[in-house]
N, C-alpha and C positions, 0 to 999 in steps of 0.2 A: 052172243055179246058177253064180253068182258063187263063186270061192275066197275065203276072207277075205284081207284085206291085212295085218291084223296078228294075233297070237298073245297069249296072256296074259303070256307070257316079256315079250315087246315093252311091254305095258302097264306090267309091273312095272319095266322099264327106264327108261319114262318119268316113273314114280314117284320113280324113284332107289332103288329098294329091289333087294337082290339078287333074280337072276330065273332062277335054274335052278330045275329042278324041286321038288327036295327042299326049297328054300328057300322057294318058294312055298307048298307043302304047309304047313310050317311055320308060314308067317306066317299062313295060312288058319286052321289048329290052335288058333292061339293068340290070334285076333282076332275072335271070334266076335261077332255083332251080337243086340241082342234084336230082335223084332218092333216096327215103328215106327219104327227109325233107318234112315235112308238112307245108302246107302253114302258119300255125299259128305258125310255130316253125322258121320261115325265120330269120337268124341274122339281116335282114334290118329294121324290124318294131321296132316300139317304144312298151316299154310292155303294153300299152294302145290300141295300134294296133293290137298286137297279142292277148291279151284278147278279145278284140272284135271278132276277126275271130273265135277262139277257141270257145268261148259262143255260137256265131251264129250256129257252125256247130253242136255242143253239142245238143243246143235246138232245132234243126232241124227248125229253124225260117225262117220266111220269107226271110230271106237273105241268108240263106244256099245255095239255087243253085248258086247265084251269087259268093260265096266264092269258091263253087266248080269250077265254071267257071275260076276263078281267079288262082285257084291251077292248073286247067289242063294248062291254058295259061303262067302260071310261069314254067312249066315243060317242057324243051326241047323233042320235038318227035324224035324218033329213025328212 
């Protein structure tokens, strides 16, 4: 099993957001998404941030598992 190349903190760096653990937790707690809204379509991203997230998923790039993780964490569990 290969170790991940990137981590969630690095993804937040790529998005230009504060990337320490408490900042990531705070961001996720204050930016929950309803069902049916893709992470890349969230209204709180800048166009560049949304494009990065969408591109990484479409390309199934190294970042894709982290974008998936962020997506899961932004959608509240029922």
